N, C-alpha and C positions, 0 to 999 in steps of 0.2 A: 643418318649418314652425314649429318652436319654440313651439308652444302658442298661436299667434296665432289670433284669431277667437273668435266667440261659440259656435260649434258648431251642429249641426243636430239638432233634437229628433226622435227616432224616434216614429212613430205606428203604431197597429195598427187595421186595419179589415177586416172580412169574412175573418178568418183569415190575413191578410197582414201581415207586419211591413214598414213603409215607413220608409226613411231618406230625408230630404229632403222637399220639398213641391212638387208640380207647379204650385201657384198662385203661387209666387214670380215676380216680374217681373224682367226683365233690368235689371241695374244696382242691384238691391236684394236680392241674395241673401246670406245670412249666409256669412261666410268662416270656414273652419276645418273641423272634422270632428265627426260624430256617430257613435255606434256602439252596437251591442247586443252583449252578451257572455253566454256561458253556460259555467259550469264543470261538467265531467262526467268520469266514468271511462270510458275507451275499452274497452268490453266486447265490441264487435263490430268486425270488420276494416274495414268500409267506412262512410264518412260521406257521405251524399247531401245536396246542397244545390241547391235549385231557386230561381233568381233571374231577375229581368228588370230591366235598366238602361235608363232613358230619359234622354237627354241632348241638350243643344244645345252642349256644350263638347267639348274634345278632351282626350286623356290627356297628350300631350306636345306642345311647340311646336317648330316649326322656324323661327320668325320671328327675324330678326336681333336679337341681344341677349337672346333668350329661348330659344335652342336647348337642348333637353333639359330644360327646366323642366316639372315635372309640374303639371297643372291638375286636372280633375275625375276621380276614380277611385273605384270600389268595390273595397275590399280585404278579403280574408279571411285572417286570420292566427291564430297561436297565441301572439302577444305583443301587448302594448298597441299601438294604432295610432301613438302618439307615438314608439314605439321602432323603427318601420319606417324604413329609410333609402332614399335614392334608389338605392343599390347593390342593395338587396333588390328594389326595383321593376324595375331594369334586368335582374336575373336572371330574372324571370318574364315580362317583357314579350313574349318570343316566343310565349307561350301565352296571349295575350290572349283574353278572353271564352271561357273553356274550356267544353267539354262532354265527356262521356265520363269515362274514368278517368285520374286523374293521381296521382302519388306526391309527397307533400310533400318538398321538398329543403332548406328553409330556414325563416326566420322568417315570410316572406310565402308563403302557400299559393297564392293566385292573385289577379289583378286584372282588372277589367272596365271598359269604357267605350268611347269612340269613338276610333278610331285615325286618323281623317281629319286632313288638314293644315289645314283651315279650320273654325273654330268658327262657330256660328250656324245650322247645319242640324240638324234633328231626327234623332236616331239612336236606334234601339230594338234591343236585342240579341235581342228575342223571348224567350220563356221558355226558359231554359237549365237543364239539370241536369248538374252536375258531381259525380263520385264520387271522393272522396279515399281513397286506399289508406292506411289508418292502421295497417298492420301493425307499424311501428316504435314505435307508441304504445300497443299493447295492454296493458291492465292499469294504465296510467298515468292520473293526473288531469291534465287539460288544460283550458285556457280558450280557447274559440273566440271570436274577435272578428269582427264584421261591421261594417265602417266605410265611411262615405261621406265623401270629402274634396271640399271646394269650395275651390279655391285661386285667388288673384289676386295679381299682382305689380306692376301699374301703380299709381302713387300715387293716381290719381283713384278707383280702386276698392278699393284695398288695405284700408282700414279698414272691414271688414264690409259691403262693397258689391260683391260679386262680379257679374260681368256675365252669364254664361250659366248656365242652370239644369241640374241633374242630380238625379235621384232613382232609388231602387232599391226594388223589392219582392222580399221573400223569403217564399216561401209553403210551403217544406218543408225541414226539416232532420231527417235520420233516420239512425240507426246501423243497419246491417244486415250479415248474414253473406254476402250475395251482391251482386255488383256490379250 
């Protein structure tokens, strides 16, 4: 996305970190990404993340002229959100909205959002807990990024006026020795 957009400011309320804002109105949504990050030493094998994505947009488009374009996504990575490529996204797309245990295999650990082909319908992942097997990172310092992307490609909306809204709540991140 080449750094376009104003970004989305994170907020915290009631012990929940929120990326995005449910009060944004269609056609007036900031375009770009916002993220939270935490640097830490991986001292335990498993990293549990509990999240919930609510969206009116889709992850990818199948519309003529926009096939394969990415729109709204929640992305968890060990590199800066701006360093994630569409090839990284394509690699994890089969494991959309994960729960259970997954083993990180690249820069992007997982992504979440609505896989439907038509935007405009409310979609909620429900509260999901994913456990990342961090065996390969034990003893290493890592930076975990939680990013929400709001993308728009049509000229009418391109300049910081995204059409459909997405937000994500993250209410638990925990290192543990048991999955």
